[in-house]
N, C-alpha and C positions, 0 to 999 in steps of 0.2 A: 504494499500499499503506499502510497506514495507520502512525501510530508505536507503537505498542501494538501489533503486530505484527510490525514489524521491533526493538524491544528483546525481546521474544520471542523470536526468530532465535536476535539474538544473545547474549542470555543462554542460551539450546540448548548456541551454538557455543563457549561459554566453558567451562559443564563438560563436552562429548565433548573439549576442549584438555586440561582441567584434570586430568578423571580416564584418559583413554590415553595422555599425553604425558609420558613419561617418563624419558628421557635429561635426565640434565643441562643438557649443552650446546643439547641444541635448546629447552628451557626458553626458556635466561637468551635465548639468539639470539631463537629468536620472539617473546619478554617485547621488548627492546630492537630491534626492527622494526617490531610495530606498535606499540610508541610512536610511535618516527620515525617511524610512514607518518601515524597517526591526528594527530600535532602538522601537519606538513605537510598535509594533508589538511582538519585546521580553516581554518585560514587559506585556502588554493588553493580548496578544493571551494566553502565555501558553502552558498546555496540548491541546490546544483542535484542533477537526479536521474540515477539509471542505470539502465534496467529495474526505475523503479518504486522502488529505494531507495533514500532522500533520505541525499546523499552526507556533507553535516555531520554528521549524525544518528550515522553508519554510523563517521564521522572520533572521536567522543566515545568509541562503545561500544572500538571499536581500542585508543584511550589505555586507558582501563581493562580492555581484556583482555590488554594489552601491559603494566600494572602489575601485574596477579595472576598471571601467570607468574610475570615478574624477580622477585614480592617468594617466591613458592614455588621459587624455581625448584631448592632439594636436598628436596625433601618425598620425592621418593621414593627415597633414597641411605639406605643403610644406617651406623646407629652401629655404634660400636666397631672 
């Protein structure tokens, strides 16, 4: 699978997580888990592939998705 296709799949996954994952704790801990798994995957996976997906590239995307979820974790909380 090409890198562009993998990037599009990752962006769609991030959009779906960002729009439909509303509970604060779930966004927080999923963000932390994605950052941790992505960081470990960047070191361990390297250039290996699984079912056509480049695991190193997916690890980089996981870090980005995790940071995005963690930084916007209070997006759906009521103010006031």
